[in-house]
Structure formats: C-alpha cells, structure tokens
C-alpha positions, 0 to 999 in steps of 0.5 A: 530526533532521527532524520529520514530521506525519501526516494520516490517520495510520491504523494508523501505517504511514507513521509507523512508516516515517518513524520507521525513517528517523530522523524525529521525529513531530510529530503524527497526525490521524485521524477514527477514534478507534482510529487516534488511539489507535494513534498514541498507543500507538506514540509516547507523548505525541505531539500527536494530533487526532481529527477528520475531516481536512476539518474541521481548521483547519490553523493549529491543527496543529503545524508539521513539516518533512515532511508525510505524508498519503495520500488513502484508496485505496478511495474514490478507486480501489478496490485490487481494480480495481473501478471501479464508479460507487459510487467517489469521484473520486480528488481529490474535486474536486466532486460525484461524478456518480452520488451526492449529495455528502451521501452521502459520510461523513467517512471520508477525507482528500481530496487538498486537505488537504495543500495546505491544511496546506502553505499555512499552514505554508509557512515550515517545510515542506520536503516533502510525501510520500504514496501512492495506487493508480496510478488516482489519477493515471490515471483523471482525468489532467486533475484530477491535472495540476491538483493538481500545478499547485497544488504548483508554484504553492506552489513545490514540485517533484513527484517520482513513482514507481510501486512495488510492496511486493513489490520494496522493501527498505530498510536501517534501524538495526535491520537490513534490512527485506526485500520484503513478501509481497504484490503491492501497487502504489502511486504514491508521491510527494515534493513537495520545496520548490524552493529545496532544489535537489534531488529524491529518487530514488524509482525502485525497484531490486529485487534480481533474478536475471538469466539472463545476469549473475546477481544484479543490481538490476533497472530498470523497463521500460515497453513502449510508453511510451518517455517521459513520466509512467510511472504503472502496475502491475507485471505479472509476466505481461506479455509482452516485446513487449506494448504495454500502456501502464500496466504495467511489468516489470524488466530487467537494468541491464547495458549490452548485456544488458537481459534481463528479470529477476524481482525476488526476492520473499518468500512469504506463508508466512513470516508465517502462524502455523502454530498458528492452526487453521481449520475443515472447508471442507465444514462451510460458512461460519463467519459463516453456519452451515449455508450452504455456500461459493459455487461460485466459492470451491469452484472456487478451492480445487479449483484449488489442490488440483490445482496444489499437490499437497496443499501448503497454499496461499492463495486470494483471494476477489476479482475475478481472484483465485485460488490462491497458493503459500505461497512467493509473495506474495499480492495486495493486503491491503485494508481493505474488502470483508471477508476476502479471503485464506484459508489452505487446508490440504489433508488426506490425502483431497485433497477440497475438503470435507476441507480445513482453511480459515480467513481470514488473521488481523490479525497475519498481515496486519499482518506482510504490511504490514511492521508489526513484532510489537511495533507496537501497534494499538488498538481492536476486531478490526474497527478493527485490520483497517481500520487494517492494510488502509488503512495505507501499507506500512511498507517503502514508507513507510521507502523514501520517507522515506529517499530524501526525507531524503537531499535535505533540508538537515541 
C-alpha cells in the first residue's frame, strides 16, 4: 500500500480522495486548529502538525511515497474570477507589488513548500500531486515555468491537466462516485519521479451524449490552441468557431465524427435537504434585520421566477452569477466572501417578496464537494465552511490519486 502525506490538509478532501484510491495517510499538516482536528477525526492516530506550513522544518515530518498539497486558491487567484490587486501572486515568489509582505497572514501554503519537503525526502517520495485554479499557471507564466523547472531539477517529470468537477466520475471499492453538482475548474498535476519511467494520464473523459453516435466518452477540444500547454476553463457556452485561448469544450472521440458533445452532469437539487426551510425574501436580510436585499439580488430572484416558472432554483451572488435550475450544477463552492449560493422556493403568488429564501448549508455544500455523509468535520460552522470551500473536491482528488497510483511501482 502506498503512503500519502498531506500538506495544507484542510477539510481532508484530498485525504479522503487518496484514501478512496487505497493510499495510507502518513500525516496531515495545517495552521488551522479545526482542520487538524478534522484530519484526526477521519484518521484516528494519524500524525498531525498544527503550524503554518511555511514555518515547518520539513525534516521533522514523516516520509511518504506521494506528497499531496495544493496552494490555497483564493489568495493565489480568486475562484470567482476577481483579479483585483489585493490578491497574492500565484507562487508567492516575493513581495506583492500592492501590499507589504508583512500584511499577508500565515494562512496559506505557498508553492515552495512541497519543493522543500521533496528536497529533504527525495529518497522516499515517488510523486507530488496537487491542484489550483487555472490562473495559477496562466497569470504569471514565467513564474510557473520557473516552478516547473525546479521540479525538473529535482528529477520529477510534471503532468498537467485541466479538469472540471462536474465532469469527473471514479470507481471506488464502495461504488461509483459520480460527477459533482458544481462547475469547479481546476488545474491538476502529478510530478512523478523520472526513474519510474511512466507518467499518469490525467485527461478527463466524461460520459457524454453525441448527437450522432449516442453515449461516448468526450475528449477535450481547445479551439485556437492546437498544441502546447493547455490550461483553461470549461465553457459550456463557447461557440465551436471561437478563438478563445483559455477555454475548451468536448467532442465525440469517434473518428470522422468529432461532433460537439455535452458531458452528462448532476443537478444541485440532488444534495439539497428539503427539510431545511428558509425565510420570506420580502422580510429582508437575516444577518441585518430590517435591511432589504440589494436590487441586484432582487433582480436575480425575478429572473429565476421568470425562467423556471415557479420551480425552486438557486441564485449565485457573485460576479456573473445568476439563476440556476436544480437540475444543473451550480458555480464553484468557495470558502471566502460569505455565502454565495441561495435556494429560492417560489410561492403560489409568484412574487419576489413571497419567495422562501435561504443560503445553502454546510452539509449541502460538503455533498457538492463530494464528501460522504459520514465524513466528520471539526470546529464551528464558520470553520467547517472554510474547510469545505477550500477543500480539493473529493472526486477530483480520487481521480488524480488513482491515475497516479497506476504508474507507481508496486
């Protein structure tokens, strides 16, 4: 059985995924006390370290065969697409031009920490796996290339792929883990030691329906990007003749067909608890009694009423957010910025004020991230929300873990 070590273990999403793939966790490390307690709760007796990852002497951590660690997404490139100056450069290669270095709290794992660990545990580590938003590689390509060059110098070969959690399914001993009901774009990677002689295939092949061939496994198509590194986001609205360089869609793999196909997805309604009730929209905000909702929020609810004809729906309070059917995936579940996704239940009068309204709860967001119902989280509701939103989606972690394990020596 291969062992895995987890830097910035968070809600234990990557840990759960690697356990699904048959790995034995060797350790978990995080600065956040509740996250450390979550690792303990899921793996009783596991070695844990509660400390900012940047401060850890990596020689004091246990060795493992596969290191797992994802630099935190929000401070590197916000998941919602906001690229204001307040965000940190992806790889933390020095001071942010718009903020003093001392302003950054010990709240993240930088891209250098896995390098430090592998440098002192090179004899044992076979691979390093992680993920981040696509902007991790594209917003400052020179720094990302330099980071990859360091892995090359350590004699590891990098494999990269762009995936979306709404398109990943994996077989586990406990059964099939289907695609998640959220569109969550990520760049995933596996740095595999060169002497192994093989690299994992991380390319997604989602179950899709071709208008000509029927059920198929779709393959990615990148219009305007015939070769080179393919890092970007899935765009279901991308036109076939688009010249967009950072977006892709799927096509039929059948020779002489290659028609555009849409992956089969799951709706967010599958994880919503029907017994959790909300409040009347017209009564105003729950967190600020007597204060009405903003006009933009009201407009989103109105749009949903018109589009879905009285059926429940979800609205997303984020840039470019709107109304989503319960039969479709929602946008990315995040840890920052408060509650983004709200369930709206129209009433018979079909008025905005009469709608029942509430945010999605932590257990619902955890299911949307692929956590099973028996996965324990430690800490307060705020702690749990941070762990869920920052976690690696469990199906994506399982996918990367399985594909990497397939090339490792037994």
